[in-house]
LUMLUMTOR-267356 format. One record per residue (C-alpha): x, y, z; chain. Coordinates in steps of 0.25 Angstrom, whole numbers, padded with zeros to 4 digits, always signed. Layout:
LUMLUMTOR-267356
<<X,Y,Z>,A>
...
This chain:
LUMLUMTOR-267356
<<+0000,+0000,+0000>,A>
<<+0011,+0010,+0003>,A>
<<+0017,+0007,-0011>,A>
<<+0004,+0011,-0017>,A>
<<+0003,+0024,-0009>,A>
<<+0017,+0028,-0013>,A>
<<+0014,+0025,-0028>,A>
<<+0001,+0032,-0027>,A>
<<+0007,+0045,-0021>,A>
<<+0019,+0045,-0031>,A>
<<+0011,+0047,-0043>,A>
<<+0004,+0060,-0039>,A>
<<+0017,+0065,-0033>,A>
<<+0024,+0064,-0046>,A>
<<+0013,+0068,-0054>,A>
<<+0011,+0081,-0046>,A>
<<+0026,+0084,-0047>,A>
<<+0027,+0082,-0062>,A>
<<+0014,+0090,-0065>,A>
<<+0020,+0101,-0058>,A>
<<+0033,+0100,-0066>,A>
<<+0025,+0100,-0079>,A>
<<+0016,+0112,-0075>,A>
<<+0029,+0120,-0072>,A>
<<+0035,+0116,-0085>,A>
<<+0023,+0120,-0093>,A>
<<+0022,+0134,-0085>,A>
<<+0036,+0136,-0088>,A>
<<+0034,+0133,-0103>,A>
<<+0022,+0143,-0104>,A>
<<+0027,+0154,-0095>,A>
<<+0042,+0154,-0098>,A>
<<+0047,+0167,-0103>,A>
<<+0052,+0168,-0118>,A>
<<+0066,+0165,-0119>,A>
<<+0076,+0176,-0122>,A>
<<+0086,+0174,-0133>,A>
<<+0098,+0182,-0136>,A>
<<+0097,+0189,-0149>,A>
<<+0107,+0198,-0158>,A>
<<+0109,+0211,-0152>,A>
<<+0103,+0223,-0160>,A>
<<+0109,+0234,-0151>,A>
<<+0113,+0246,-0159>,A>
<<+0128,+0249,-0158>,A>
<<+0137,+0260,-0163>,A>
<<+0143,+0256,-0176>,A>
<<+0158,+0255,-0178>,A>
<<+0166,+0264,-0187>,A>
<<+0166,+0260,-0202>,A>
<<+0177,+0252,-0207>,A>
<<+0189,+0260,-0213>,A>
<<+0199,+0251,-0221>,A>
<<+0212,+0256,-0227>,A>
<<+0214,+0249,-0240>,A>
<<+0220,+0252,-0254>,A>
<<+0208,+0245,-0261>,A>
<<+0199,+0253,-0270>,A>
<<+0187,+0245,-0266>,A>
<<+0184,+0236,-0254>,A>
<<+0172,+0229,-0250>,A>
<<+0171,+0219,-0238>,A>
<<+0158,+0211,-0236>,A>
<<+0153,+0199,-0228>,A>
<<+0152,+0187,-0237>,A>
<<+0138,+0183,-0231>,A>
<<+0128,+0194,-0234>,A>
<<+0138,+0204,-0240>,A>
<<+0139,+0214,-0228>,A>
<<+0147,+0225,-0233>,A>
<<+0158,+0227,-0222>,A>
<<+0167,+0237,-0229>,A>
<<+0165,+0245,-0242>,A>
<<+0175,+0254,-0249>,A>
<<+0171,+0258,-0263>,A>
<<+0165,+0245,-0266>,A>
<<+0156,+0250,-0277>,A>
<<+0166,+0257,-0286>,A>
<<+0166,+0251,-0300>,A>
<<+0180,+0246,-0305>,A>
<<+0186,+0235,-0313>,A>
<<+0188,+0224,-0303>,A>
<<+0194,+0211,-0309>,A>
<<+0190,+0204,-0296>,A>
<<+0175,+0205,-0301>,A>
<<+0178,+0198,-0314>,A>
<<+0186,+0187,-0308>,A>
<<+0177,+0184,-0297>,A>
<<+0165,+0184,-0306>,A>
<<+0172,+0174,-0315>,A>
<<+0175,+0165,-0303>,A>
<<+0161,+0166,-0298>,A>
<<+0154,+0162,-0311>,A>
<<+0164,+0150,-0313>,A>
<<+0161,+0144,-0299>,A>
<<+0146,+0147,-0301>,A>
<<+0146,+0140,-0315>,A>
<<+0156,+0129,-0315>,A>
<<+0161,+0117,-0306>,A>
<<+0175,+0119,-0300>,A>
<<+0180,+0107,-0308>,A>
<<+0176,+0113,-0322>,A>
<<+0188,+0112,-0331>,A>
<<+0190,+0124,-0340>,A>
<<+0200,+0124,-0352>,A>
<<+0209,+0135,-0354>,A>
<<+0208,+0143,-0367>,A>
<<+0218,+0151,-0375>,A>
<<+0213,+0164,-0369>,A>
<<+0213,+0159,-0355>,A>
<<+0228,+0155,-0357>,A>
<<+0231,+0168,-0363>,A>
<<+0225,+0176,-0351>,A>
<<+0232,+0167,-0341>,A>
<<+0245,+0169,-0348>,A>
<<+0244,+0184,-0346>,A>
<<+0241,+0183,-0331>,A>
<<+0250,+0187,-0320>,A>
<<+0245,+0174,-0313>,A>
<<+0245,+0164,-0324>,A>
<<+0238,+0151,-0322>,A>
<<+0247,+0145,-0333>,A>
<<+0234,+0140,-0341>,A>
<<+0236,+0133,-0354>,A>
<<+0226,+0132,-0365>,A>
<<+0218,+0119,-0364>,A>
<<+0221,+0118,-0349>,A>
<<+0209,+0115,-0340>,A>
<<+0207,+0122,-0327>,A>
<<+0195,+0120,-0317>,A>
<<+0185,+0131,-0313>,A>
<<+0191,+0130,-0299>,A>
<<+0205,+0133,-0304>,A>
<<+0201,+0144,-0312>,A>
<<+0192,+0151,-0302>,A>
<<+0204,+0149,-0292>,A>
<<+0213,+0156,-0302>,A>
<<+0204,+0168,-0303>,A>
<<+0203,+0169,-0288>,A>
<<+0218,+0165,-0285>,A>
<<+0225,+0171,-0297>,A>
<<+0215,+0181,-0303>,A>
<<+0216,+0173,-0316>,A>
<<+0211,+0180,-0328>,A>
<<+0213,+0167,-0336>,A>
<<+0205,+0159,-0326>,A>
<<+0193,+0169,-0327>,A>
<<+0193,+0168,-0342>,A>
<<+0194,+0153,-0342>,A>
<<+0181,+0152,-0334>,A>
<<+0174,+0163,-0342>,A>
<<+0177,+0155,-0355>,A>
<<+0173,+0142,-0350>,A>
<<+0159,+0147,-0344>,A>
<<+0155,+0157,-0355>,A>
<<+0165,+0153,-0367>,A>
<<+0171,+0167,-0367>,A>
<<+0174,+0178,-0357>,A>
<<+0164,+0188,-0363>,A>
<<+0152,+0179,-0361>,A>
<<+0157,+0176,-0347>,A>
<<+0158,+0191,-0344>,A>
<<+0143,+0192,-0347>,A>
<<+0141,+0181,-0336>,A>
<<+0149,+0188,-0326>,A>
<<+0141,+0201,-0328>,A>
<<+0128,+0193,-0327>,A>
<<+0133,+0187,-0314>,A>
<<+0137,+0200,-0309>,A>
<<+0123,+0205,-0311>,A>
<<+0117,+0193,-0304>,A>
<<+0125,+0197,-0292>,A>
<<+0121,+0211,-0292>,A>
<<+0135,+0216,-0296>,A>
<<+0130,+0228,-0302>,A>
<<+0143,+0236,-0303>,A>
<<+0150,+0225,-0310>,A>
<<+0153,+0223,-0325>,A>
<<+0162,+0212,-0330>,A>
<<+0170,+0212,-0344>,A>
<<+0179,+0201,-0342>,A>
<<+0184,+0190,-0332>,A>
<<+0197,+0195,-0329>,A>
<<+0193,+0208,-0323>,A>
<<+0202,+0216,-0332>,A>
<<+0198,+0230,-0336>,A>
<<+0191,+0227,-0350>,A>
<<+0195,+0241,-0355>,A>
<<+0210,+0237,-0353>,A>
<<+0209,+0222,-0357>,A>
<<+0210,+0216,-0370>,A>
<<+0201,+0204,-0372>,A>
<<+0200,+0195,-0384>,A>
<<+0186,+0195,-0389>,A>
<<+0178,+0192,-0401>,A>
<<+0174,+0203,-0411>,A>
<<+0159,+0200,-0407>,A>
<<+0162,+0202,-0392>,A>
<<+0172,+0214,-0393>,A>
<<+0161,+0224,-0395>,A>
<<+0154,+0219,-0382>,A>
<<+0167,+0221,-0374>,A>
<<+0164,+0226,-0360>,A>
<<+0173,+0238,-0357>,A>
<<+0169,+0239,-0343>,A>
<<+0171,+0230,-0331>,A>
<<+0169,+0234,-0316>,A>
<<+0164,+0230,-0303>,A>
<<+0164,+0234,-0288>,A>
<<+0169,+0229,-0275>,A>
<<+0155,+0227,-0271>,A>
<<+0151,+0218,-0283>,A>
<<+0164,+0210,-0281>,A>
<<+0161,+0208,-0267>,A>
<<+0147,+0203,-0271>,A>
<<+0153,+0193,-0281>,A>
<<+0164,+0189,-0271>,A>
<<+0153,+0186,-0260>,A>
<<+0145,+0178,-0270>,A>
<<+0157,+0170,-0274>,A>
<<+0160,+0166,-0260>,A>
<<+0147,+0159,-0259>,A>
<<+0152,+0149,-0269>,A>
<<+0159,+0139,-0262>,A>
<<+0169,+0136,-0273>,A>
<<+0173,+0150,-0274>,A>
<<+0175,+0152,-0259>,A>
<<+0183,+0139,-0259>,A>
<<+0193,+0144,-0270>,A>
<<+0193,+0159,-0265>,A>
<<+0196,+0154,-0250>,A>
<<+0208,+0145,-0255>,A>
<<+0221,+0150,-0259>,A>
<<+0224,+0138,-0267>,A>
<<+0216,+0129,-0276>,A>
<<+0218,+0115,-0281>,A>
<<+0210,+0109,-0292>,A>
<<+0211,+0097,-0302>,A>
<<+0207,+0095,-0316>,A>
<<+0200,+0083,-0321>,A>
<<+0213,+0077,-0325>,A>
<<+0219,+0078,-0312>,A>
<<+0227,+0091,-0314>,A>
<<+0229,+0099,-0302>,A>
<<+0226,+0114,-0303>,A>
<<+0232,+0123,-0291>,A>
<<+0231,+0138,-0290>,A>
<<+0234,+0147,-0278>,A>
<<+0229,+0161,-0275>,A>
<<+0239,+0173,-0277>,A>
<<+0232,+0180,-0266>,A>
<<+0236,+0169,-0255>,A>
<<+0243,+0180,-0247>,A>
<<+0230,+0187,-0244>,A>
<<+0226,+0175,-0236>,A>
<<+0237,+0179,-0226>,A>
<<+0232,+0193,-0224>,A>
<<+0222,+0188,-0213>,A>
<<+0217,+0175,-0208>,A>
<<+0203,+0180,-0211>,A>
<<+0206,+0179,-0226>,A>
<<+0199,+0167,-0233>,A>
<<+0202,+0171,-0247>,A>
<<+0207,+0182,-0257>,A>
<<+0208,+0184,-0271>,A>
<<+0214,+0196,-0280>,A>
<<+0211,+0201,-0294>,A>
<<+0218,+0211,-0302>,A>
<<+0215,+0218,-0316>,A>
<<+0224,+0213,-0326>,A>
<<+0222,+0225,-0335>,A>
<<+0227,+0236,-0325>,A>
<<+0235,+0238,-0313>,A>
<<+0224,+0239,-0303>,A>
<<+0226,+0233,-0289>,A>
<<+0219,+0220,-0286>,A>
<<+0205,+0217,-0281>,A>
<<+0204,+0207,-0269>,A>
<<+0194,+0198,-0264>,A>
<<+0196,+0193,-0249>,A>
<<+0187,+0184,-0241>,A>
<<+0189,+0185,-0226>,A>
<<+0182,+0178,-0214>,A>
<<+0183,+0179,-0199>,A>
<<+0173,+0170,-0190>,A>
<<+0164,+0168,-0202>,A>
<<+0163,+0183,-0205>,A>
<<+0167,+0182,-0220>,A>
<<+0170,+0195,-0228>,A>
<<+0172,+0197,-0243>,A>
<<+0182,+0207,-0246>,A>
<<+0184,+0214,-0260>,A>
<<+0195,+0224,-0262>,A>
<<+0198,+0230,-0275>,A>
<<+0210,+0237,-0281>,A>
<<+0219,+0235,-0269>,A>
<<+0233,+0239,-0269>,A>
<<+0242,+0227,-0270>,A>
<<+0252,+0231,-0259>,A>
<<+0240,+0234,-0250>,A>
<<+0232,+0222,-0252>,A>
<<+0236,+0214,-0239>,A>
<<+0235,+0226,-0230>,A>
<<+0221,+0230,-0237>,A>
<<+0215,+0216,-0235>,A>
<<+0220,+0214,-0221>,A>
<<+0214,+0228,-0218>,A>
<<+0201,+0225,-0223>,A>
<<+0199,+0211,-0216>,A>
<<+0204,+0217,-0203>,A>
<<+0195,+0229,-0203>,A>
<<+0183,+0221,-0207>,A>
<<+0184,+0210,-0197>,A>
<<+0188,+0220,-0186>,A>
<<+0175,+0228,-0188>,A>
<<+0165,+0217,-0192>,A>
<<+0160,+0204,-0186>,A>
<<+0150,+0194,-0190>,A>
<<+0140,+0189,-0179>,A>
<<+0127,+0182,-0178>,A>
<<+0115,+0190,-0181>,A>
<<+0106,+0179,-0176>,A>
<<+0108,+0164,-0173>,A>
<<+0100,+0152,-0178>,A>
<<+0090,+0149,-0167>,A>
<<+0090,+0163,-0161>,A>
<<+0076,+0168,-0157>,A>
<<+0071,+0180,-0165>,A>
<<+0057,+0183,-0160>,A>
<<+0042,+0179,-0161>,A>
<<+0038,+0183,-0175>,A>
<<+0024,+0185,-0181>,A>
<<+0020,+0179,-0194>,A>
<<+0008,+0185,-0202>,A>
<<-0004,+0175,-0201>,A>
<<+0002,+0168,-0188>,A>
<<-0003,+0173,-0175>,A>
<<+0007,+0166,-0167>,A>
<<+0021,+0173,-0165>,A>
<<+0032,+0163,-0169>,A>
<<+0045,+0163,-0162>,A>
<<+0057,+0164,-0172>,A>
<<+0071,+0160,-0172>,A>
<<+0082,+0163,-0182>,A>
<<+0085,+0152,-0192>,A>
<<+0100,+0154,-0194>,A>
<<+0112,+0161,-0189>,A>
<<+0114,+0174,-0196>,A>
<<+0127,+0182,-0195>,A>
<<+0130,+0196,-0199>,A>
<<+0142,+0206,-0200>,A>
<<+0143,+0218,-0191>,A>
<<+0153,+0228,-0185>,A>
<<+0159,+0222,-0172>,A>
<<+0151,+0228,-0160>,A>
<<+0139,+0232,-0168>,A>
<<+0128,+0222,-0171>,A>
<<+0124,+0232,-0182>,A>
<<+0109,+0228,-0181>,A>
<<+0096,+0236,-0181>,A>
<<+0087,+0232,-0169>,A>
<<+0075,+0228,-0177>,A>
<<+0073,+0216,-0185>,A>
<<+0062,+0212,-0196>,A>
<<+0055,+0199,-0196>,A>
<<+0050,+0194,-0210>,A>
<<+0041,+0182,-0210>,A>
<<+0041,+0171,-0220>,A>
<<+0030,+0173,-0231>,A>
<<+0022,+0160,-0228>,A>
<<+0021,+0155,-0214>,A>
<<+0009,+0148,-0207>,A>
<<+0007,+0140,-0195>,A>
<<+0011,+0130,-0191>,A>
<<+0026,+0135,-0191>,A>
<<+0037,+0125,-0188>,A>
<<+0049,+0127,-0179>,A>
<<+0060,+0132,-0188>,A>
<<+0051,+0137,-0199>,A>
<<+0056,+0150,-0206>,A>
<<+0047,+0162,-0201>,A>
<<+0054,+0173,-0208>,A>
<<+0067,+0182,-0208>,A>
<<+0072,+0192,-0198>,A>
<<+0079,+0204,-0204>,A>
<<+0090,+0211,-0196>,A>
<<+0095,+0225,-0201>,A>
<<+0109,+0230,-0199>,A>
<<+0113,+0244,-0196>,A>
<<+0117,+0246,-0211>,A>
<<+0103,+0241,-0216>,A>
<<+0108,+0227,-0219>,A>
<<+0097,+0217,-0217>,A>
<<+0100,+0202,-0212>,A>
<<+0089,+0192,-0213>,A>
<<+0088,+0180,-0203>,A>
<<+0078,+0169,-0204>,A>
<<+0069,+0165,-0192>,A>
<<+0062,+0152,-0190>,A>
<<+0050,+0148,-0180>,A>
<<+0056,+0144,-0167>,A>
<<+0045,+0134,-0164>,A>
<<+0033,+0127,-0170>,A>
<<+0020,+0136,-0172>,A>
<<+0007,+0128,-0173>,A>
<<-0004,+0132,-0182>,A>
<<-0014,+0134,-0170>,A>
<<-0009,+0138,-0156>,A>
<<-0014,+0128,-0145>,A>
<<-0010,+0125,-0131>,A>
<<-0002,+0113,-0137>,A>
<<+0005,+0121,-0148>,A>
<<+0009,+0132,-0138>,A>
<<+0014,+0122,-0128>,A>
<<+0022,+0115,-0138>,A>
<<+0028,+0129,-0143>,A>
<<+0032,+0133,-0129>,A>
<<+0038,+0119,-0126>,A>
<<+0046,+0121,-0139>,A>
<<+0051,+0134,-0134>,A>
<<+0054,+0129,-0120>,A>
<<+0063,+0117,-0121>,A>
<<+0067,+0116,-0107>,A>
<<+0053,+0116,-0102>,A>
<<+0049,+0106,-0113>,A>
<<+0060,+0097,-0107>,A>
<<+0055,+0099,-0093>,A>
<<+0041,+0095,-0097>,A>
<<+0046,+0083,-0104>,A>
<<+0054,+0078,-0092>,A>
<<+0042,+0081,-0083>,A>
<<+0033,+0072,-0092>,A>
<<+0043,+0061,-0092>,A>
<<+0044,+0061,-0077>,A>
<<+0028,+0061,-0076>,A>
<<+0028,+0049,-0085>,A>
<<+0038,+0042,-0077>,A>
<<+0030,+0045,-0064>,A>
<<+0017,+0040,-0070>,A>
<<+0024,+0027,-0075>,A>
<<+0029,+0025,-0061>,A>
<<+0016,+0027,-0055>,A>
<<+0009,+0018,-0064>,A>
<<+0019,+0007,-0062>,A>
<<+0018,+0009,-0046>,A>
<<+0002,+0008,-0048>,A>
<<+0003,-0005,-0056>,A>
<<+0014,-0011,-0047>,A>
<<+0005,-0008,-0035>,A>
<<-0007,-0014,-0042>,A>
<<+0000,-0027,-0045>,A>
<<+0005,-0028,-0031>,A>
<<-0009,-0026,-0025>,A>
<<-0015,-0036,-0035>,A>
<<-0004,-0047,-0031>,A>
<<-0008,-0044,-0016>,A>
<<-0022,-0046,-0018>,A>
<<-0020,-0059,-0026>,A>
<<-0011,-0064,-0014>,A>
């Protein structure tokens, strides 16, 4: 009898304790305050002084390689004959059009041009070269012959290829660029062998700007093959017959200017004594910059590049604007009464002066065009537009933080609250398991006692 009383009392005791625990958990779920999350500071700060870089270059433009943020601009819209534009465009079209292992046969004209070069590739008529080797020759040796070989292979002749170059420039909004040849030589000072039919259509102007070259350079860096060649100082390739082709950069010394230099190339005008134009790619802690410098005095090039890189990375930094999973706020969608908690989909970084977040305080939420209930967790809700002090806009996607049901019920609200309060959900789960264990124990004791009483009666 004593055993029966103990078992009979234990069940209500455990039940009462567990019920109290569950009620406390539910109250914590419904009345717990909204969690506070750290967000990007938007406090206005005094901007630092503008950059001042001492350089011999006639034009300089430094941009972030991501969204093209202009970090330093000196005369970047001045129109001049920039050989770098022609060579870079030729390399870009080649890599956009042909596989790297495409073999190109050297023509008589290409051999002749190569023989006149200060940096001859020692090409012979009938010799085969891969696209990879010829593009490397353009970037490493500023080879006019390599550019002409590519033009002849793709478009049969240089004139037709130049048309393609200008079409590509238009498609990239290089509105201040006009091409006349692949070498970049001033067409008014250059003698080109042309047929009688094409002679009258000879373009007598060729020009570009540092701004247009920068746009083309950043476009090229998105091509993995271009980036691989540009960031290497030496390239090895093989012809189909097993012949090894090796070429090294004549600008290898630029890599030694700074540990931040990832790649560099120089281009000069063969028809005059103008100073060279330089492309430099630099990077520090994933903060990557594309540097264009034109008509740099040869004796000042190392000092000038070092000065530009040092000033840029001393003045600017790249940090997270938002991180993936950061809470934005509850957003309102037209046609949906329920406010929906939104979180940022991806980490978005931006460049700004050190010590200044460079952000305006207000943001704008632009909802997706078509949204209706139910909305699943992770579904795209729209975009948040941040505005920098200079008017630049940066867009970040936001997703639904949790499921939103088509009809709001006690059950749907409870599920939503439990999803947002994981610790309480775990506590309720543990309480439920303990409750089940206590119930099973009580049932076992009752059954055990009933069996014992039956045996006693039979005895």
